[in-house]
N, C-alpha and C positions, 0 to 999 in steps of 0.2 A: 608283564606288571605297570612299566610305566605306558602301557597306550594306556591299560586299563585301568590308574588314575586321572590318567586326560581325562578322559570317555568320562568317568565320574564327577570330574571337578564338574568337566562341561554341563553336565548334566544336571548337576544341583545349578549354579550358576542358572542355566537357564531355566528349572522351575520357579528359583526366585524370580527373579524375576516376569514370568508364565501366573504368578501368584500373589506380586505387587500392586498393590491399591494404585488403581489409575492415581495420576498428581491429578489433587481439587479445580478450580481455573474461582478465583473471583468470578462472582454474582456481576458486575458491572464496574468489567478494570478501565482503568484511567491510561489514558495515554497522552505523552507530550514530546514533539517531535522541533528543535533547532530552525526555523525558518533560514537562520544563516549559517549552520552546517552541510541545511540538504542544498541551497543556492551553491554552493564550495562543494559540492557533489555535481555539478550537473555540468550533462556535455547539454548541446546542439546539435541534429542530427542537419544535410544540408535536405532544403526541399526547393520546392518550383515547380513551375507549369512542363506538365510532362512534356515529351517534346515531338508525338504529334501534335501536340495543342498553339506550340506557339508560336506558329502564326495565322491564331485564331485573334480574329476583334471580337467578339462573342463572351470571354470568359465572365465569368462573377468574382472571381476574387483577382486578387492583386498582387496579394502577399503572403507569404504563409513563415509558417516557424517550428520547429520540432526541438523539443526538448525532452532529457530524460534526468530525472535524482532519483539518491539511495542515500537514506543517513539512518541515523538509530535511534531508537524509538525509548522514551525512559519512562521509569512507575511513577506513583506520587512520588515514593524517592528518591531520585533521580535519580534509580540502578538503571542501565544499560541492557533492556529485553530482548529486543528486538529491531526488523529494522522496518524501515516506512521506503519503498518506489513509487514512482508517477515518474506517468508519461504526458504529455501536455502540445497534443497538436492544434494549431493555431492560424486559424484565416483570417485577411481581412475581405473585404467581398471592396463592389463599387458604393455603399455609402459608405466606405470607413468605422462599420462598426466590424471589431473582433469579437466573434466568436472562436470559444477553447472547448477541442473531445479531451479532458481526465480522465485516466484510465488510475484507478490508487490501489497500493497492495500492502497489505499491514503481515507481518508472518515473525510470531516472538518464539522466544526460547521453547514457555513452554506449550504451543501448538496449538494457539489461534494464529489464522489463515484466516483471510479476508479478500474479496476485492469488490471492488463497485468503480462504478461512473459519475461520473460531476459534468455533464454540457453548462460550459458556463458562459457572458456575455463579460469581455475584460475591458477596465479606461483605453488601456496601455497596452504593451508588450515589455514593459519593466518587466526585472526576474525575478522579483516579489511580489507585482501585482499578482501574477500568472500563478507562485506556486499558493499564495492564498488564497488564490481563486479552488483553494479547496477545498472551501467554508460549504457543508451543504448540512444536513439532512436524509439519512436512509434507512433503510433493513436490510439488512445483510444477512444470509446462513455462515456457517460455517461448514463448507460440503468438501474440504478438500482433506486429505489426511497421509500423509508423509512420512511413515515408515513405524510407526507408533501411536500409544493410544493417546487420542488426546483428548481432557478435559471438555475443551469446545467442540470436538465433534458435531455433528448436527441441532448443534443451539442454536436461537434465532434470538438478530438485536435488530434493540433502535440503533443509530451512529449516528450520535452528536458531533463535526467537527467544526472549531469553530478558529475562531485567530486572535490575540490579540496587536498582532502587529510581525510580533517577533517570535512567536513558539504560536501554532498551531497546538488544537488539544484534540486527542476522539475521544470521548465521554460514551462507550457502548451500555446499554440496559439490555438488560435478562426478555425477553417477552413469554409471556408464561404460552 
């Protein structure tokens, strides 16, 4: 009898989730990220010239740095809704130009998962300059679905990433 009741309960709970209406996504979500929180989460990964090239005099990269950070994202009501993480691969060439490849990632609890890349030239390797290097405009498609129904899955957005120096804003505008 216990097994029957357990099976009946699991079946009813499972049916509830199968028949439940998936959550609705805001059409044009906006999220913010504190630059200070992000910098406080950062770690540096050691970089350098590959051993096989150490003796070469023809190197075009004179220095490099690699950073990773992860911090909470907030909605317009200042509620934590997910995370933003990014990796920053920085290199300086023989002309003293600093080039940075930024791999960006956002994941929210209601199912928005997007990634994009931001190549940029920076004035210096100060951490706030690197983090604010995320500023861009791009088109993203929500192509990742992890474990559940997502109201964002398959949707396309224009993403505008802006900064006032202390806060980075991620403004999504759904494309038709």
